[in-house]
C-alpha positions in Angstrom: -47.7 10.0 37.7 -44.8 11.9 37.0 -41.5 11.0 38.3 -40.5 13.3 41.1 -37.5 13.4 43.5 -39.5 11.3 46.2 -41.1 8.1 45.6 -44.9 8.2 44.8 -44.8 12.0 45.2 -45.1 12.9 41.4 -48.3 14.4 39.7 -51.2 12.3 38.3 -51.8 12.5 35.1 -54.7 9.8 35.1 -56.6 7.5 37.7 -59.6 5.0 36.7 -61.8 2.4 39.1 -62.3 -0.6 38.0 -64.9 -3.2 39.6 -63.6 -6.3 40.8 -63.5 -9.0 38.9 -66.2 -12.2 39.9 -63.2 -14.5 39.7 -60.3 -13.2 42.2 -58.1 -16.0 41.5 -57.7 -14.2 38.0 -56.5 -11.2 40.3 -53.0 -11.3 39.9 -52.5 -12.8 36.4 -55.4 -11.2 34.5 -57.4 -8.5 36.0 -54.3 -6.5 37.8 -52.4 -6.4 34.8 -55.1 -5.7 32.5 -56.5 -2.7 34.7 -52.7 -1.4 34.6 -52.7 -2.0 30.4 -56.4 -0.7 30.2 -55.2 3.0 31.9 -51.8 3.3 30.3 -53.9 2.9 26.4 -56.0 5.8 27.6 -52.8 7.6 28.9 -50.8 7.3 25.5 -53.9 7.6 23.5 -54.5 11.3 25.3 -50.3 12.0 24.7 -50.9 11.5 21.0 -54.4 13.4 20.3 -53.3 15.9 22.7 -49.7 16.4 23.1 -48.8 16.6 26.4 -50.2 15.5 29.9 -51.7 17.5 32.4 -50.8 16.8 35.7 -52.8 17.5 38.8 -51.1 17.3 42.6 -51.7 13.8 44.3 -54.4 14.6 47.4 -52.4 15.3 50.6 -53.1 12.8 52.9 -51.3 12.0 56.6 -50.9 8.2 55.5 -47.6 6.8 54.8 -47.4 5.4 51.7 -47.8 1.7 50.3 -45.5 0.3 47.5 -46.7 -3.3 47.7 -49.4 -4.8 49.1 -48.7 -7.1 52.1 -50.0 -10.6 50.6 -51.8 -11.9 53.5 -53.9 -8.6 52.9 -54.4 -9.1 49.3 -55.6 -13.1 50.1 -57.9 -11.7 52.1 -58.6 -8.8 50.3 -59.6 -11.5 47.0 -61.6 -13.7 49.1 -63.8 -10.9 50.5 -64.3 -9.4 46.6 -63.8 -12.4 44.6 -65.2 -15.6 45.4 -67.9 -14.3 48.0 -66.4 -16.2 50.9 -65.6 -14.1 54.1 -62.0 -13.7 55.4 -61.6 -14.9 59.1 
């Protein structure tokens, strides 16, 4: 995402979906950093090859931006997607 004066409002230069890991306990220390690094490598390779990054506007929504996921929500998500357990 390109920077803009407002938080989380710059143009997108890339986005990618990932399947959640089978082992949800590795989310913070392994999977999340790997996702970020993987996309960053793709973006940098494109920048080297093309010499620029074409941005596109972010989709407009009425939702407020979330900067950091709440720890309880993150834990519930990990329980549901990673280990097969159901969150309460």
